N, C-alpha and C positions, 0 to 999 in steps of 0.2 A: 091324597097326593095331589100335587099340582105341578104344572109346567108353565113356563113363561117364555115370552119373546120380547126383545127390546129393538126398537129402531132408534138410532141416534142421528143427530144433525139433520133433522127433517126441516126443509126450508119453508116452514110455516110458523107463524107466531103461535106461542103457547095459548094465548087467549082464544084464537080461532079453533085450535085443535081441541081444547077442553070442551068446547060446545058439542063436538061430535062424540067425544070419549064419554061424556056424561050420558049420552043416549043408550050406550050398550052396557054400562056397568050393572051387574047383577042379573043379566038376562041369560037365557039358554044360548048355546053357541049358534044354533041354526037360526034363531030369532035375531041374534045380533048380526049374523051375516046378511040376513034379509034387509035389516034396517040400514046397514052400511051400503049394500048394493043399490038401493033405491033412494038414498040420500043425495041431494043435489050439490052438497059442498065438495069442493075439489079435494080436500084432505081426507075424505072418507075412503078414497081408493087406496091410500097409503095405510090407513088403519085396518082396512079390509085385509091387506097383505099381512099385517102383523098378527091379526086374530087367526088367519089361516096358518101362519107359521107356528103360533102357540099351539094350535090343535094338532099340527103335525108333530111337534115336539112331544106332546102328551101321548099321541098314539104310538110313535116309533121308539122313543127313549124310555118312557114310563109305563107303557103298555096299559094305558087307560082306555075305558070304553067311550068312544066318541059321542054316542047318543046320550050319555049322562053328564056331559061336560057343560059347565056354565062359566061366564066371565066373573071370577071372584073379585079380582082387583084390575083396575085400569086407571092409570094416572099419567099426567104429562108434567114433565119438568122442563124449565127453560134451558136452552142451550146457549152457546156463544152468540154474541151479537156482533154482526159486522157493521162497521161504522163507515158511512160514505158521505160526501159533501155534495151539495147541490148549489150551484151558483145563483145568487139572487141579485136584485137591482143595487146599483150604487157600490159595487165592489164587495158586498156582503156575501156570506155564505150560510147555508142552512145544513144541519146535520141530519142525515137519514140513517135510521136504525133498521137494519135488516135482521130480524130475529129468527132464531131457530129453536127447535124443541126436541126433547127426547121422550118417546112414548114407550110405556111399559104395559104389557097385557099379561095377566096371570089367569089361567083357566084351571079349574078344579073339578073334581067329580062330586056329584050330589049324593 
């Protein structure tokens, strides 16, 4: 059995988010929480919430044992990109892309 949690429209680029998600894939849940808690990237706080939510879903809805859980799947998809302009010299403009991402974490029992 497995349980999952999804966060959508996270205001971080998918490239930065994938760096953190790659650290926890395949790890036991308590080890993944420790990695995320002591990681210095800002997005690790948001991913920590998603992992805790997936564990709570597994415990409350699927009645799984929390001590046997591990992160079976964790992936990041790109969300919508907000386009903004930045004024440049001589009447020109530059496009600024503010990317967002969707994070999915699936935990399963060993």
